[in-house]
N, C-alpha and C positions, 0 to 999 in steps of 0.2 A: 412498416410492411415493406419487405425487400424481395424482389421477384429474383429468383436464380434458378436457371435450367428448367423453366416452364413450372416451377413450384413458387408458392408465395411463403416466404419466410417472416413468421410474426414474432416478434421480440416484446416480452411483457416484463415490465418492472414493477414489482410489488412491494412496496414499503412495508417494513416491520418497526413499529414504534415500540420503545422500551423506555420506561421511567429513569431518570438518572439515580445511579448507584453511588453511595458514599463510601463502602468499604469494599475489600477484596469479594470476589464471589466468583461461583462455578459459572463461566460464561457459556460452555456447551448446553448446561441445564437452563440457563436462564433464556438462551436463543431458542431452543426447541420449545419450550414453554410459551414463549412470546409468539412463535409462528402458530401454534396450538389456537392461542387466544385470539389471534387476528382473523380467525375465520377460514384461513387458508390452510393448506398442507404442502409440504415438499413433495416433489416427485422425481422420479429418475431422471436424471440428465439435466436437472435444475443447476444453475450456480448460485451459491449463497455468497455474497459480498458483505463483508464485516469490517467496520471501522477499525483501524489499528489502535486508535485511542480507546474505544470501548475495551478491548482486550487488554491494553495497558493498564486501565483502570481495574480490571478484574484481576490482574496479575499484581496489584500494589506497585506499580510504577511509578508513583507520585513522589515527588522529591521536595522537601521542605527546604527552601532555599536558604533559610536562616541557619540551618544546621550543615550548611555545606563548606567545608573546610577548604580555603583557596590556598593553592600552591604559587610558588614564585613563577613557575612557567604560566600559569594561569594569569597572574598579575600582569607579566609582560604581554600576553595575548590581548587581554581587556584593554590595556593602554594603547597597543597598536591599533586596534579596531574599535576604540571607544565603545566597549560594551560592558555589561554587567559583569564583574568579576565572577560571581558564582556560576553565571551561565557559561562563561569561558572555562570555568573548571570542569563543568559537566561536558561541554563539547571535547575538551582533551580526553576525559575518560570514555567518551562513547565514539568518538570517531575513529574511523580507520585509517584515516589520513586527513590532514589540514591542507587545503590547497591554495587558499587565499582568503579574501574577505573584503567587505565594505563595512563603513561605520553603522555598528550594532549587529552585524553577522558575521560568523565565519562560514567560508563555504568550505564543506566537509565531503568526504566519501564515508558512505554507511551502507554495509550490505550491497555494494557495487552500484549505488546510486548516488548522485550528487545531490546532496541536502544541505539548506542553509542551517547552521548550528546544529548539524547531525541528526536533524529531525527532532530536536528538543523543542518543546513548544509550551508556552503559559497559556494560551487559549484553551477554551473546555476545560480547565483545572481551576481548583479553588484559588483564590488571592493568596499570593505568597509561595505557590507551588510551581513546578515545573513538572511536565510529564514526558517520559521517555518511551523509546520502542520497547516492547517485549524483547528479551534476551533471544529468544527463537521462535520468530514469527511463522516460520516454514512448520515447525513442531506444532506450534498452537493450531495452525490450519489443518494439519493432519490428525491432530486430537479431536477436532470438531468433525471432521470428515468421518472418522471412524465411530464417533459417538452415535450421528446420524444413522449410519449403516447398522449399528448394532441394534439401535432403539426403535428406528423406524424402518429398517430395511431398505433404505433408499440410497441409491448411488448418486451423489451430487459432486460437483466441483466447489472449491471454496477459494474466495479471493480475499485477501486482508488489504485494506484499501488505506490511502492516505491521500492528503492534498498537498499540491506542490505548485511553486511558480516555474514557469517553462522560460527559456532563454529568449529576452527581448519582448515577451508578452507581458500585458497586464492582466493581474487577477490570477486565481487559482484554478487547478483543473485537478482531476483524480488520477492516481497513479498506483499501480498494484506493488505492495511491499513484499507480500508472499502467496504462494498458491498450494493447493493440494487437489488431488483427484482428477485434474484436466491438464490437458497441454497447452502452456500458456501462449504458445507460438503457433503460428500456422504458416508452413513454408510454401511460398508460391512461387519458388524458383523452378524454372522450366514450363511454366504455365504461359500462356499467351495473355496478351492484353488487347483492347478493343480493337487496335489496329494490327494485330499478328504479331507483334513484336513478343520475342522471348524475354521473360523476365530473369534477370540475372542474380540480383542481390535480395529481392523484397522477401521479407518475412513479415507477417502480421503479428502485431503484439496483442493477442486476443485479451490477455489480462489486464493491460493497460486501457485498452478500448472499454472492457466492462466497467473497469474503475472510474473513467472519466464519465460513462453513462449514468452510473449510480450516484455520482456526485449531485446530480440534478435533484435528486431526492434527499440525500444526506445532508446536503447543505453545509454551513460553515457556522452557524450560530445556534440557536435554541430549537432546532427542528425535532430532536429527540428520536432521530430514524438512523440508528447505527447499523442496521441490517436491511439488506434489500435482496428479495429473491429475483433472479434474471431467469425467464423461462422462454424458451424456443419452441415453436411449432413447427412442423413440417420438415424437420432437420435442423439441427444447430450447427453452427460454424465451429463449434469446440468439440473435443474428443475427450472422453472420460479416460482414465488411466488409474492404476493402483499402484505406479512406481513412484518412489519417494522422490520429492521435489526440494531443489535448494537454489540458492542465488545463481548458481552456474547454469540454470535452464533460462534464466532471464536476462543476464546481462553479457556485456562483452568485455574483455580487459581494456584499461584506459587506452594501451597503444592500438587498439583496434577499433577505438571509437573516432568517428569522424570528427566530432567536436573537440575531444580531447587532443587529438593527434594535430587537429589546426591551431591549436594554442600554444604561445611562444613556451619552451621549457624553461622552469624556474623553481627555484625552493622558496618555499614561504617561510622566512626566517622570523622568529619573534623571541 
């Protein structure tokens, strides 16, 4: 519970459990049915957080590693980083850019975010398979938002989440891969802090904050909780919108990122 401007802001995180699916499936239908079966219901101004892997499974983004044809370029990357040649091939196909790496992992840019192995993962996938991001996570989020609006008449926000390592920190936390239906940032520039100082650069990454919070329920193992309803009482910190969203609404170019700008410029050759 958070107090702000004399009001108490209550945030509630409601888990939605869904049994493991083996084949492609209609993820908006499955999510809506699962919410109904949970005994809860969606309300206007809720934010629905959905695991990116859940959507990837629904869209058949599982890759049989034994069927991956490895290129010479992937062989060179695998040799340099001592990684599985098949994973190296998938990284080359999926990454927007490869920045570097450490033994076993390539550090890549994917959809404006730094991601080990371009987000490719073998956890929460059948043995011998890897799971990729959906080709259009923002489109997936918008499809779900519209389906909920059409079928239930509720205006909600959507966050597609994943887990990610943070620089110099041990363990994973949640990050937003895509959003729909609400503004993912809250601009605090021009506001005053507790000591009356004017904030000059601060913008709150609301989508990432939500993704980190729901990770407490989604977990990383066999929790079977790919969906979490986030509900605010007495006013929410987010604002709903119908405008289309893209990675540009959540990211900054590398030359404007304090971390990327602070690194020595170099090309990763392999």
